[in-house]
C-alpha positions as CSV (number, residue, x, y, z in Angstrom):
1,M,89.4,134.8,119.0
2,T,87.9,133.6,115.7
3,A,86.0,130.7,115.1
4,Q,88.9,128.8,113.2
5,L,90.8,129.2,116.6
6,V,88.0,127.7,118.5
7,V,87.6,125.0,116.4
8,F,91.3,124.5,116.2
9,Y,91.8,124.2,119.9
10,L,88.5,122.2,120.4
11,L,89.8,119.4,117.7
12,A,93.2,119.8,119.4
13,A,91.6,118.8,122.9
14,I,90.0,115.9,121.2
15,T,93.1,114.7,119.8
16,V,94.8,114.8,123.1
17,L,92.0,113.4,125.3
18,S,91.4,110.8,122.9
19,S,95.2,109.8,122.4
20,L,95.3,109.5,126.6
21,G,92.4,107.3,126.3
22,V,94.4,105.1,123.5
23,I,97.0,104.9,126.3
24,L,95.4,104.7,129.6
25,T,92.8,102.0,128.5
26,R,92.7,98.3,129.1
27,N,90.5,97.3,126.8
28,V,92.2,96.9,123.5
29,V,88.8,97.2,121.2
30,H,88.2,100.7,123.1
31,A,91.8,101.9,122.6
32,A,91.3,100.9,118.6
33,F,88.1,103.3,118.7
34,M,89.9,106.1,120.6
35,L,92.6,106.0,117.9
36,L,90.2,106.4,115.3
37,V,88.8,109.2,117.1
38,A,92.1,110.7,117.5
39,L,93.0,110.0,113.7
40,L,89.7,112.0,112.8
41,A,90.7,114.6,114.8
42,V,93.9,115.3,113.2
43,A,92.1,115.3,110.0
44,G,89.8,118.1,111.1
45,I,93.0,120.0,112.4
46,F,94.4,119.4,108.6
47,L,91.1,121.0,107.3
48,V,91.1,123.9,109.7
49,A,94.5,124.8,108.5
50,V,93.1,124.5,104.7
51,A,95.2,121.0,103.9
52,E,92.2,119.5,102.4
53,F,94.5,116.8,100.5
54,L,96.3,115.7,104.0
55,A,92.9,115.7,105.8
56,L,91.6,113.2,102.9
57,A,94.6,110.9,102.9
58,Q,94.6,111.0,107.0
59,I,90.9,109.8,107.1
60,L,91.4,107.2,104.0
61,I,94.9,106.0,105.2
62,Y,94.8,106.3,108.9
63,G,91.3,106.6,109.8
64,G,90.1,103.9,107.5
65,A,92.7,101.3,106.6
66,V,94.9,101.3,109.9
67,T,92.1,101.2,112.2
68,V,90.2,98.4,110.1
69,V,93.6,96.5,110.3
70,V,94.2,96.8,114.0
71,L,90.3,95.8,114.5
72,F,91.2,93.0,112.5
73,A,94.1,92.0,114.1
74,I,92.5,92.3,117.7
75,M,89.7,90.3,116.2
76,L,91.8,87.5,114.6
77,T,94.2,87.3,118.0
78,R,91.6,87.6,120.7
79,S,91.0,84.8,123.1
80,D,88.7,84.3,126.4
81,E,91.2,86.0,128.7
82,Q,91.9,89.6,128.7
83,P,95.6,90.8,127.6
84,R,97.4,92.1,130.7
85,A,98.2,95.6,130.3
86,D,100.6,95.9,133.2
87,H,104.2,94.6,132.7
88,S,107.6,95.4,134.6
89,Q,109.3,97.5,131.9
90,W,106.3,100.2,132.1
91,P,109.0,102.7,134.1
92,V,111.4,102.4,131.1
93,A,108.6,103.3,128.8
94,A,107.7,106.2,130.6
95,L,110.9,107.4,130.6
96,A,111.5,107.0,126.7
97,S,108.0,108.7,126.1
98,V,108.8,111.7,128.4
99,G,112.2,111.9,126.7
100,V,110.7,111.6,123.0
101,F,108.4,114.6,124.4
102,A,111.0,116.4,125.3
103,L,113.0,116.4,122.1
104,L,109.7,117.3,120.1
105,V,109.2,120.1,122.5
106,A,112.8,121.2,122.2
107,A,112.4,120.9,118.2
108,F,109.6,122.9,118.2
109,V,111.0,125.6,120.1
110,A,114.2,125.7,118.0
111,T,112.2,125.9,114.6
112,D,112.1,129.3,112.8
113,V,108.5,129.1,111.2
114,A,109.3,131.9,109.0
115,S,111.9,130.0,106.9
116,L,109.7,127.4,106.6
117,D,107.0,129.2,104.8
118,E,109.5,129.2,101.7
119,A,110.6,125.9,102.0
120,T,106.9,124.6,101.7
121,N,106.1,126.3,98.5
122,V,105.7,123.6,95.7
123,G,104.1,125.0,93.0
124,T,105.6,125.7,89.9
125,G,104.0,127.4,87.4
126,T,100.2,127.2,87.4
127,E,100.3,123.5,88.8
128,T,101.1,122.7,92.3
129,G,102.7,119.2,93.5
130,F,99.3,118.1,94.9
131,E,97.8,118.7,91.7
132,A,100.5,117.0,89.7
133,L,100.1,114.2,92.6
134,G,96.5,113.9,92.3
135,L,96.6,113.7,88.2
136,G,99.3,111.0,88.6
137,L,97.3,108.9,90.8
138,F,93.8,109.4,88.6
139,T,95.8,108.9,85.3
140,D,99.1,106.7,85.2
141,W,98.7,104.9,88.7
142,A,94.8,104.2,88.5
143,I,95.1,100.6,87.7
144,P,97.7,99.9,90.3
145,F,95.6,102.1,92.9
146,E,92.6,99.7,92.3
147,V,94.7,96.3,92.3
148,A,96.1,97.4,95.9
149,S,92.5,98.0,96.8
150,L,91.2,94.9,95.7
151,I,94.1,92.9,97.6
152,L,93.3,94.9,100.8
153,L,89.4,93.8,100.2
154,V,90.3,90.3,99.7
155,A,92.5,90.3,102.9
156,L,89.3,91.5,104.9
157,I,87.4,88.9,103.4
158,G,89.8,86.5,104.5
159,A,90.4,87.7,107.9
160,I,86.4,87.7,108.6
161,L,86.2,83.9,107.1
162,L,89.3,83.1,109.5
163,A,87.5,84.4,112.4
164,R,84.1,83.5,111.8
165,N,85.7,79.7,111.4
166,V,87.4,79.9,114.9
167,E,84.5,81.4,116.4
168,E,82.1,78.4,115.2
169,G,84.8,75.8,116.0
170,E,85.1,74.6,112.2
């Protein structure tokens, strides 16, 4: 067994365990942090698979932005009472999740991995699809990308101010 395979299995176990932690914990903040661990472990799996761009996107978009948005939503909507995690629809949710899991396993088993290798070749000449994407982001789309980040920063500061005013009773 190679070191790469050991790291993959370790990251896969961390992903599964932290995903279970997201589902099973009753504290919403702990669930958000477990989600962050799961998303970062998936980024590690992308690194093991030599998909650096996907790992970076996973860390920046999901590990950073989505988790921060979830934490701010929790911070802005929290109250003194703990939200109830038990509800009457849990059997339907459990049945639906088992059904989706069965569909995913069936799709995985029915997939011909050899045919996927040809479908994922994005290279045309000397420039791959990811290189064109990176060049486009940092040349043609640099200003819209920065404007979007400024809008997110303003929203973040506004959420902090709103939450601070609610806590202080102003």
